[in-house]
C-alpha positions in Angstrom: -27.1 12.8 9.6 -26.0 10.2 12.1 -25.4 6.6 11.0 -28.4 5.4 13.1 -30.7 7.0 10.5 -28.8 6.1 7.3 -30.4 3.6 5.0 -28.5 0.9 3.2 -27.7 1.6 -0.5 -25.8 -1.1 -2.3 -23.9 1.3 -4.6 -23.4 4.2 -2.2 -20.8 3.6 0.6 -21.3 5.3 3.9 -17.5 4.8 4.5 -14.9 7.2 3.3 -12.4 4.6 2.1 -12.2 1.0 1.0 -10.8 -1.7 3.3 -7.7 -2.2 1.1 -7.1 1.6 1.6 -7.4 1.3 5.3 -4.8 -1.5 5.3 -2.5 0.5 3.0 -2.8 3.4 5.4 -1.9 1.3 8.5 1.2 -0.1 6.7 2.2 3.4 5.6 1.9 4.8 9.1 3.9 1.9 10.5 6.8 2.4 8.0 6.6 6.2 8.6 7.2 5.7 12.3 10.1 3.3 11.7 11.8 5.6 9.2 11.5 8.7 11.3 12.5 7.0 14.6 16.1 7.2 13.3 16.2 10.9 12.5 16.5 12.3 16.1 19.0 9.6 16.9 21.2 10.7 14.1 21.1 14.4 15.1 21.8 13.5 18.7 24.9 11.4 17.9 26.5 14.2 15.7 25.6 16.9 18.3 27.4 14.8 21.0 30.5 14.3 18.9 30.6 18.1 18.3 30.2 18.7 22.0 33.1 16.3 22.8 35.4 18.1 20.3 35.7 15.0 18.1 37.7 15.3 14.9 37.5 13.3 11.7 40.9 11.7 12.3 39.9 10.3 15.8 39.4 6.6 16.1 35.7 5.9 15.9 35.9 3.6 18.9 37.1 6.5 21.0 33.6 8.0 20.8 31.3 5.2 19.9 31.1 1.7 21.5 30.9 -1.0 18.8 31.3 -3.9 21.2 34.0 -5.6 19.1 35.4 -8.3 21.4 38.8 -8.8 19.8 39.6 -5.1 20.0 40.0 -4.6 16.2 38.9 -1.4 14.6 36.0 -1.6 12.3 36.6 1.9 10.8 39.7 3.6 9.8 38.7 6.8 11.7 35.6 8.8 12.6 35.3 10.1 9.1 35.2 6.5 7.7 32.4 5.8 10.2 30.4 8.9 9.2 30.7 8.0 5.5 29.5 4.5 6.2 26.6 5.8 8.2 25.6 8.1 5.4 25.6 5.0 3.1 23.4 3.2 5.6 20.9 6.1 5.6 20.8 5.9 1.8 20.3 2.1 2.0 17.5 2.7 4.5 15.8 5.0 2.1 16.2 2.6 -0.8 14.7 -0.2 1.3 12.0 2.2 2.4 11.2 2.7 -1.3 11.0 -1.1 -1.7 8.5 -1.3 1.1 6.4 1.7 -0.1 6.1 0.4 -3.7 5.3 -3.1 -2.5 2.6 -1.7 -0.3 1.4 0.3 -3.3 1.2 -2.7 -5.7 -0.5 -4.8 -3.0 -3.1 -2.1 -2.6 -3.7 -1.8 -6.3 -4.1 -5.5 -6.7 -6.5 -5.7 -3.7 -8.7 -2.8 -4.6 -9.0 -3.6 -8.3 -9.9 -7.2 -7.5 -12.5 -5.9 -5.1 -14.0 -3.6 -7.7 -14.1 -6.3 -10.4 -15.6 -8.8 -7.9 -18.2 -6.2 -6.9 -19.0 -4.9 -10.4 -18.2 -7.8 -12.9 -20.1 -6.0 -15.6 -17.0 -3.8 -15.9 -15.4 -6.5 -17.9 -18.1 -6.2 -20.6 -18.4 -2.4 -20.4 -21.7 -2.8 -18.6 -21.1 -1.4 -15.1 -23.6 -2.4 -12.4 -25.5 -4.6 -14.8 -24.8 -7.5 -12.4 -24.2 -7.4 -8.6 -21.1 -9.4 -7.9 -22.6 -10.4 -4.6 -25.4 -12.3 -6.4 -22.7 -14.3 -8.3 -20.9 -15.1 -5.1 -24.1 -16.1 -3.4 -24.8 -18.5 -6.2 -21.3 -20.0 -5.9 -19.4 -18.2 -8.6 -16.2 -17.3 -6.8 -13.9 -16.6 -9.8 -14.6 -14.1 -12.5 -13.5 -14.3 -16.1 -10.3 -12.5 -17.0 -9.8 -11.1 -13.5 -6.2 -12.3 -13.1 -5.4 -11.1 -16.7 -6.7 -7.6 -15.9 -4.9 -7.3 -12.6 -1.6 -8.5 -14.1 -2.0 -6.0 -17.0 -2.3 -3.1 -14.5 0.3 -4.2 -12.0 3.1 -5.5 -14.2 5.3 -4.0 -16.9 6.1 -0.3 -17.4 3.8 2.4 -16.4 2.7 3.3 -19.9 1.3 -0.2 -20.3 -0.3 -0.1 -16.8 -2.0 3.2 -17.5 -3.3 2.0 -20.8 -4.7 -1.2 -19.2 -6.4 0.7 -16.4 -8.0 3.0 -18.9 -9.1 0.1 -21.1 -10.8 -1.8 -18.3 -12.0 0.9 -15.9 -12.4 3.9 -18.2 -10.6 5.9 -15.6 -7.0 6.8 -14.7 -6.2 9.0 -11.6 -4.7 12.3 -12.8 -2.0 11.8 -10.2 -0.9 8.7 -12.3 -1.5 10.0 -15.8 0.4 13.2 -15.2 3.3 11.5 -13.5 4.1 8.5 -15.7 7.7 9.5 -16.0 8.2 9.8 -12.3 6.4 6.5 -11.6 8.5 4.8 -14.2 11.7 6.1 -12.6 10.4 4.8 -9.2 9.7 1.4 -10.7 13.2 1.2 -12.3 14.8 2.1 -9.0 12.7 -0.4 -7.1 13.9 -3.1 -9.4 17.5 -2.2 -8.9 17.0 -2.5 -5.2 15.2 -5.7 -5.4 17.3 -7.5 -8.0 20.8 -5.9 -8.0 21.5 -4.8 -4.4 20.6 -1.2 -5.4 22.8 -1.2 -8.5 22.3 -1.1 -12.2 20.7 -4.5 -13.1 22.3 -5.2 -16.5 25.8 -4.1 -15.6 25.6 -6.0 -12.3 25.1 -9.2 -14.4 28.4 -8.8 -16.3 30.6 -11.6 -15.0 33.9 -10.6 -16.6 34.8 -8.1 -13.9 35.0 -8.2 -10.1 34.5 -4.5 -9.3 31.3 -3.5 -7.5 29.1 -0.8 -9.0 28.1 2.3 -7.0 24.7 2.1 -5.2 21.9 4.3 -6.4 21.3 7.4 -4.3 18.0 8.3 -2.7 17.9 11.3 -0.4 15.4 11.6 2.4 13.7 14.7 0.7 13.3 12.7 -2.5 12.0 9.7 -0.6 9.4 11.9 1.0 8.3 13.1 -2.5 7.9 9.5 -3.7 5.7 8.6 -0.7 3.6 11.7 -1.3 3.0 10.8 -4.9 2.1 7.3 -4.1 -0.3 8.5 -1.4 -2.0 10.8 -3.9 -2.4 8.0 -6.5 -3.9 5.6 -3.9 -6.3 8.3 -2.5 -7.6 9.3 -5.9 -8.0 5.7 -7.2 -9.8 4.6 -4.0 -12.3 7.4 -4.1 -13.2 6.6 -7.7 -13.6 2.9 -7.3 -15.5 3.2 -4.0 -18.0 5.7 -5.5 -18.4 4.0 -8.8 -17.8 0.2 -8.5 -17.5 -1.0 -4.9 -20.2 0.8 -2.9 -21.2 -1.3 0.1 -19.9 -4.6 -1.4 -17.3 -5.1 1.3 -19.7 -5.0 4.2 -22.3 -7.2 2.5 -19.7 -9.7 1.6 -18.7 -9.9 5.2 -22.3 -10.6 6.1 -22.3 -13.4 3.5 -19.3 -14.9 5.2 -21.0 -15.1 8.6 -24.6 -15.6 7.5 -24.5 -19.4 8.0 -23.9 -19.0 11.7 -26.7 -16.4 12.2 -30.0 -17.7 13.5 -33.6 -16.4 13.8 -35.5 -13.9 11.7 -34.0 -11.4 9.3 -34.6 -8.7 11.9 -32.7 -10.8 14.6 -29.9 -11.4 12.1 -29.6 -7.7 11.5 -29.3 -7.0 15.2 -26.6 -9.6 15.7 -24.8 -8.3 12.6 -24.9 -4.8 14.0 -23.2 -5.9 17.2 -20.6 -7.9 15.3 -19.5 -5.0 13.1 -19.7 -2.7 16.1 -16.8 -4.6 17.6 -14.7 -3.3 14.7 -15.6 0.3 15.4 -18.4 0.3 12.8 -21.4 2.2 14.3 -23.9 1.6 11.5 -27.4 1.8 12.8 -30.3 -0.7 13.0 -32.0 0.8 9.9 -28.9 0.4 7.8 -28.2 -3.2 9.0 -31.8 -4.3 8.4 -31.7 -2.8 4.9 -28.4 -4.7 4.2 -29.9 -8.0 5.4 -33.1 -7.5 3.4 -31.1 -6.6 0.3 -28.9 -9.7 0.7 -31.9 -12.1 0.8 -33.4 -10.4 -2.2 -30.5 -11.3 -4.4 
């Protein structure tokens, strides 16, 4: 069935994913391109060194131009450069982890806020008893306990996060509940990167010694596994929230934001709205848009 014949249903989304999911996906793809752009360059450099007959004891500057103006050698030899490059690759993976987990937490915060805003009855174990759009339309822009709930699910260890999600949403993605240990290790490693330059946090704060601690290791294969797990968690959570608590809230909220500038009859407003969302690639038909407008004014 084409979108032109689809009717508007407040609690049934005609879209496959939420808007926070679409943003999460774009950021993930952007990071993925940046991370993998370096892979062929690495292989090419080492292949060229092998072709030239380079040895580990060669000066690195013999084969690689570091553009050091004073002529000093940055590395002891080519082996020293290679070891430093491997450390850089590890550091790139660790910072990639930082970006992935930050994107993950931003998504969770956004989509849970959206679900609570759409279906505020969740707070009182009475899902869909009130349409959040009706509250927004009447001027209620903040909802009781929303911040408290979001903090409980996005802060602390993963046991407490899972417990809070189950408490407020009566649902936990199996990809989360069956991987609490892995998610907790990811959280711990992320904190080491963010707060201790990739090292053990507590030991890094001991001020009686001057030695530096070794940086945590994150291989590219393990980094890929982490990205895959997070993607699974996001996909499963998004499907549940979209189907059960968000529905078409996002699009009707957008109509609410531009409604003051729309003129004419409800039918005229529906046609103008159809054109506006069409600019974003949304091809919802006239029947759907008229149903949305009628529903909005019925609240």
